[in-house]
C-alpha positions in Angstrom: 46.6 -8.9 37.2 45.8 -12.6 38.3 42.3 -12.4 36.6 44.1 -11.1 32.9 46.7 -14.1 33.3 44.1 -16.9 34.6 41.9 -15.6 31.4 44.9 -15.8 29.5 45.8 -19.6 30.5 42.2 -20.8 30.0 41.6 -18.7 26.4 44.8 -20.3 25.3 43.9 -23.6 26.8 40.7 -23.6 24.6 42.0 -22.8 21.4 44.7 -25.5 21.7 42.2 -28.1 22.8 39.8 -27.1 19.6 43.0 -27.4 17.5 43.9 -30.6 18.9 40.5 -32.1 17.7 40.8 -30.2 14.3 37.9 -27.8 14.7 39.8 -25.1 12.7 40.6 -27.1 9.5 38.1 -27.2 6.3 36.4 -24.7 8.0 34.5 -24.1 5.0 32.2 -26.6 4.1 31.4 -28.1 7.6 27.8 -28.9 8.5 26.0 -27.1 11.4 24.0 -29.9 13.3 27.4 -32.4 12.8 29.3 -29.1 14.5 27.0 -28.6 17.3 27.1 -32.9 18.2 30.9 -32.3 17.8 31.0 -29.4 20.3 29.0 -31.1 22.7 31.4 -34.1 23.5 34.1 -32.4 22.7 33.5 -29.0 25.2 32.3 -31.6 27.6 35.6 -33.5 27.7 37.6 -30.0 27.8 35.6 -28.7 30.9 36.4 -31.7 32.6 39.9 -31.6 31.8 39.8 -27.9 33.3 37.8 -29.0 36.3 40.3 -31.2 37.8 43.1 -29.3 37.1 42.1 -26.2 38.2 39.2 -26.0 40.4 39.0 -29.6 42.2 40.4 -30.4 45.5 40.2 -32.6 48.6 38.8 -30.2 50.7 35.6 -32.1 51.6 33.2 -34.2 50.4 30.6 -31.6 51.8 31.4 -29.4 48.3 30.4 -32.2 46.1 27.2 -30.5 45.4 29.0 -27.3 44.6 31.7 -28.8 42.3 28.4 -30.0 40.3 27.0 -27.0 40.2 30.2 -25.4 39.4 30.8 -27.6 36.5 27.5 -27.8 34.7 27.4 -23.7 34.9 31.1 -23.7 33.4 30.3 -26.4 30.6 27.2 -24.9 29.5 28.6 -20.9 29.1 31.3 -22.8 27.5 29.3 -24.9 25.2 26.7 -22.2 24.5 29.3 -19.3 23.6 31.8 -21.3 21.2 28.2 -23.0 19.5 27.2 -19.9 19.2 30.0 -18.2 17.5 30.9 -21.5 15.7 27.1 -21.9 14.0 26.9 -18.1 13.4 30.4 -18.4 11.5 29.3 -21.5 9.6 25.8 -19.9 8.5 28.0 -17.1 7.3 30.3 -19.1 5.2 27.0 -20.9 3.5 25.3 -17.7 2.9 28.3 -16.5 0.9 28.2 -19.6 -1.2 24.6 -18.7 -1.6 25.0 -15.6 -3.0 28.0 -16.6 -4.7 30.5 -14.9 -3.7 32.3 -17.8 -2.2 33.2 -20.7 -4.5 36.1 -23.6 -4.7 37.7 -24.4 -7.8 36.9 -27.7 -9.5 37.1 -30.1 -12.2 35.9 -33.4 -13.2 38.3 -36.2 -14.4 35.8 -38.0 -17.3 34.3 -37.2 -20.5 31.5 -39.5 -20.8 28.0 -39.6 -19.7 28.8 -40.0 -15.9 30.7 -37.1 -16.0 28.0 -35.4 -18.1 25.3 -36.4 -15.4 27.6 -35.2 -12.4 28.2 -31.8 -13.8 24.3 -31.3 -14.0 23.6 -32.4 -10.3 27.1 -29.9 -9.3 25.7 -27.1 -11.4 21.9 -27.3 -10.2 23.5 -27.8 -5.9 25.8 -25.0 -6.9 24.1 -22.7 -4.1 24.6 -25.4 -1.5 28.2 -27.1 -2.2 29.9 -24.1 -3.9 32.1 -25.8 -6.1 32.8 -24.3 -9.8 33.4 -26.4 -12.0 35.8 -24.8 -14.7 36.9 -27.5 -16.8 37.0 -31.7 -17.4 40.2 -33.5 -18.2 40.1 -36.8 -20.2 40.9 -40.2 -19.5 40.8 -41.3 -22.9 42.0 -39.2 -25.9 38.8 -39.7 -28.3 36.4 -39.2 -25.1 34.9 -35.8 -24.3 33.3 -33.8 -27.3 30.1 -34.2 -25.5 31.6 -32.2 -22.6 33.2 -29.6 -24.7 29.8 -28.3 -25.4 29.6 -27.3 -21.5 33.3 -27.0 -19.9 36.8 -26.1 -21.2 39.0 -29.6 -22.1 41.8 -28.8 -20.1 43.8 -32.2 -20.7 44.7 -35.7 -20.0 44.9 -37.4 -16.7 48.3 -37.7 -17.0 49.0 -34.2 -16.7 47.1 -33.5 -13.4 49.1 -32.4 -11.5 50.6 -29.3 -13.6 46.3 -28.8 -14.3 45.5 -28.3 -10.5 48.3 -26.0 -10.0 48.1 -23.7 -12.5 44.2 -23.6 -12.5 44.4 -23.1 -8.4 42.0 -26.4 -8.0 40.4 -26.9 -4.5 38.0 -30.0 -5.2 38.3 -32.8 -7.8 35.4 -35.1 -8.7 36.5 -38.4 -10.4 33.7 -39.5 -12.5 35.1 -42.2 -15.0 32.8 -44.6 -16.4 33.1 -48.3 -15.4 35.4 -49.5 -18.1 37.4 -47.1 -17.0 37.7 -48.3 -13.2 41.4 -49.6 -13.7 42.6 -46.1 -14.1 40.9 -44.7 -10.6 44.2 -46.0 -8.7 46.5 -44.3 -11.4 44.2 -41.3 -10.9 44.5 -41.7 -6.9 48.4 -41.5 -7.2 48.4 -38.5 -9.0 46.4 -36.6 -6.7 48.6 -37.7 -3.5 49.9 -35.2 -1.7 47.8 -32.6 -2.5 46.4 -30.2 -0.3 42.4 -30.8 -2.1 38.8 -32.5 -1.7 38.7 -35.6 -3.8 34.9 -37.4 -4.6 34.2 -40.1 -6.5 30.9 -41.1 -8.3 29.6 -44.0 -6.5 28.5 -47.0 -8.1 25.2 -49.4 -7.0 27.4 -51.5 -5.3 29.0 -48.6 -3.4 25.3 -47.1 -2.6 24.2 -51.1 -1.3 27.3 -51.1 0.8 26.8 -48.1 2.7 30.0 -46.2 1.7 28.3 -43.5 0.3 28.3 -40.3 2.9 25.7 -37.0 2.3 27.8 -34.5 4.1 24.5 -32.3 3.0 20.8 -33.3 3.0 20.7 -31.1 -0.8 24.3 -32.4 -2.0 25.2 -34.4 -4.5 25.7 -38.1 -3.7 29.7 -39.0 -3.8 32.1 -41.0 -2.1 34.5 -38.4 -0.3 38.5 -39.8 -0.5 39.3 -38.6 3.2 43.2 -36.9 2.9 43.4 -37.7 6.3 44.1 -40.9 7.0 43.8 -40.7 11.3 42.8 -37.7 13.0 44.7 -34.8 13.9 44.9 -35.6 17.5 46.5 -39.1 16.7 48.5 -37.8 14.1 49.7 -35.1 16.9 50.2 -38.2 19.5 52.2 -40.1 17.1 54.6 -37.8 15.8 55.1 -37.0 19.9 55.5 -40.6 20.6 58.4 -40.4 17.7 60.0 -37.5 18.7 60.2 -39.2 22.7 61.4 -42.7 21.3 63.9 -41.0 19.0 65.7 -39.0 22.0 64.9 -42.2 24.6 67.2 -44.6 21.8 69.5 -41.4 21.1 70.3 -40.8 24.4 69.8 -43.7 26.6 70.9 -46.2 24.1 74.0 -44.2 23.3 76.3 -47.2 25.1 74.6 -49.8 22.8 74.6 -48.1 19.8 78.3 -47.3 20.3 79.5 -51.0 21.0 77.5 -51.6 17.8 79.2 -48.8 15.9 83.2 -50.6 17.3 81.4 -54.1 16.3 80.6 -52.7 13.2 84.2 -51.0 12.2 86.0 -54.0 13.5 84.2 -56.8 11.6 85.4 -55.4 8.0 86.5 -52.5 6.4 84.6 -49.7 5.4 82.4 -47.0 7.5 80.6 -47.7 10.1 77.0 -46.0 8.9 75.5 -46.7 5.4 73.7 -43.8 4.1 71.2 -44.2 0.9 68.5 -42.2 -0.7 65.0 -43.1 -0.7 61.8 -41.8 -1.2 59.6 -40.3 1.6 56.3 -38.7 2.4 54.9 -36.9 -0.8 57.4 -38.4 -2.8 60.8 -36.1 -1.7 64.0 -37.7 -0.9 65.9 -38.2 1.7 69.0 -40.0 3.1 68.5 -43.3 5.1 70.7 -44.0 7.9 71.6 -47.6 8.5 74.7 -49.4 10.1 76.5 -50.9 7.3 75.8 -54.7 7.1 77.9 -55.1 3.1 81.0 -55.1 2.3 82.1 -52.0 0.8 81.5 -51.3 -3.0 78.6 -54.1 -3.1 76.5 -52.0 -5.9 79.5 -51.5 -8.5 77.3 -53.1 -11.1 73.9 -51.0 -10.2 71.4 -51.4 -7.6 70.8 -54.7 -6.4 68.4 -56.3 -3.4 69.8 -58.6 -1.0 68.4 -62.3 -0.1 69.1 -64.6 3.0 72.6 -66.0 0.9 73.6 -62.7 -0.5 77.5 -63.0 -0.1 77.9 -59.0 0.3 76.9 -59.4 3.7 79.1 -59.5 6.1 78.7 -62.2 8.9 78.5 -59.7 11.7 75.9 -58.0 9.2 74.4 -61.4 8.9 73.4 -60.8 12.8 72.5 -57.0 12.3 69.8 -57.7 10.1 68.4 -61.1 12.0 68.0 -58.9 15.0 67.3 -55.6 13.0 69.8 -53.6 15.0 71.2 -51.9 11.5 67.9 -50.0 11.5 68.9 -48.1 15.1 70.4 -44.9 13.3 67.3 -44.2 11.5 66.1 -42.9 14.6 67.8 -39.5 13.6 65.7 -39.7 10.6 62.8 -40.0 13.1 63.6 -37.3 15.2 64.6 -34.8 12.6 60.8 -35.8 10.8 61.8 -37.6 7.5 60.9 -41.4 9.1 58.3 -42.3 11.9 58.7 -45.4 14.5 56.1 -46.9 12.2 55.1 -46.8 8.5 56.0 -48.4 5.2 59.6 -48.8 4.1 61.0 -46.5 2.2 62.4 -47.5 -1.4 64.9 -46.3 -3.5 63.5 -44.4 -6.5 65.0 -47.4 -8.9 62.8 -49.7 -7.6 59.8 -47.7 -7.1 59.8 -47.3 -11.1 59.6 -51.0 -11.5 56.9 -51.8 -8.8 54.8 -48.7 -10.3 54.8 -50.6 -13.6 53.4 -54.2 -11.7 51.3 -52.0 -9.1 50.4 -48.6 -9.9 48.9 -48.0 -6.5 52.4 -48.1 -4.8 52.3 -44.7 -4.8 50.0 -44.5 -2.3 52.3 -45.1 0.5 54.5 -41.6 -0.2 51.2 -40.2 1.8 52.7 -41.3 4.9 56.2 -40.9 6.6 58.2 -44.1 5.8 58.7 -46.0 9.4 61.7 -48.1 10.5 59.3 -51.1 11.0 56.1 -51.7 9.1 52.9 -54.1 8.8 54.7 -55.1 5.2 58.2 -55.8 7.1 56.9 -57.8 10.3 54.4 -59.9 8.4 56.4 -60.3 5.3 60.3 -59.2 5.8 62.7 -58.1 3.7 61.9 -58.5 -0.2 64.1 -60.1 -2.2 63.1 -58.7 -5.8 60.2 -56.9 -6.8 57.6 -59.8 -7.2 58.2 -60.4 -3.2 58.0 -56.2 -2.9 54.3 -56.2 -5.1 53.3 -58.8 -2.8 54.6 -57.1 0.4 52.5 -53.9 -0.7 49.7 -55.3 0.2 50.2 -55.1 3.9 51.5 -51.7 3.4 48.1 -50.5 1.9 46.3 -52.6 4.6 48.3 -50.5 7.2 47.8 -47.4 5.7 43.7 -48.0 5.5 43.4 -49.2 9.0 45.8 -46.5 10.6 45.6 -45.9 14.5 47.8 -45.8 17.6 46.8 -48.5 18.5 47.4 -51.0 15.3 50.7 -49.3 15.7 51.2 -50.3 19.1 50.9 -53.6 17.6 53.6 -53.4 15.2 56.1 -52.4 17.5 55.3 -55.0 20.3 55.9 -57.5 17.2 58.7 -55.9 16.4 60.1 -56.3 19.5 59.7 -59.9 19.6 61.3 -60.6 16.0 63.9 -58.7 17.3 64.2 -61.0 20.2 63.7 -64.1 18.4 66.0 -63.3 15.7 63.3 -63.9 12.9 64.2 -61.1 10.6 65.2 -61.9 7.1 
């Protein structure tokens, strides 16, 4: 029974460990060489953890030789068996693709020469990449006559969401002409939140910059848009930190929150908390919670942004905003998964509609959970109008493209410094 129990524990450990590093995701388009190299380093790390937790003791230095032999025997056994089955699985998948028993429905966005060229490339390498292009999507209404000879016209790029869901699309290739590059940001915004692979045809300057990565030797040279902004293990750790921090603040910080609640209640008439609908991850609305910092009925004339000399803000509210303590109730939003400690600040739909007119790429902020604090918040502060929102946007885009646990830690430290110094605006 002890042997069975230990085997179950070790087996569960390895399943969770490999899942933590994303080995069970995107299994249909993996490279055998990259998989073996990744397994080599990951398995070594996993064996080190197992060895120190279960096998290593302090019985004496004379046993070090036995430790080394045990460790490397265990490592080679685990690595060999795991590699054998993983490579066998990938080989089987590649055989199914080659025999056209497995394929991935795809579409091409574009309708001129570049789209035609990439279609020929994809069809030529269909036995390797497995993309079955079922149709094309126009960027400009007047284009596409040539493409209609080879593919079904599915509609305009503005209907991408419907086209993808109705046709169960798994791969989108963006093959727009150079004079249509202004549409790429808008197209990527429409694809935000979709569980699909996205690729873009590279230009010469992309090739020179080295941003084109060919995942297979015989594959089509494309820039693949990475939907996963951070590795899976960092995503798990980030969410874990969010939960722990929220629990600590809402429990250990309860006396402080109670004091702020009483000050808010007796500083002016009205409720303690202020709930407002904001737009979160994947464009889903949620109710954000804040300590009320304005007088009641402050938006009777419609939605309006606040400013540093806003008469709607109470004296106590001004102090809360400078020290950012009005944001503390949002730890409840963090706890239930609507927000994160760090992420772009969520906005109301009313203002998002205005921002998108000036900066269509704003929609990319919906790829992540909104945060209590953000790079835009610490570098720019509160925005008083739509133009300032657009200016702050560059910092939030910069954060998304450079997301990491280290970046989050630096932003949190900077936020704490702003709170202590009362430099919030």
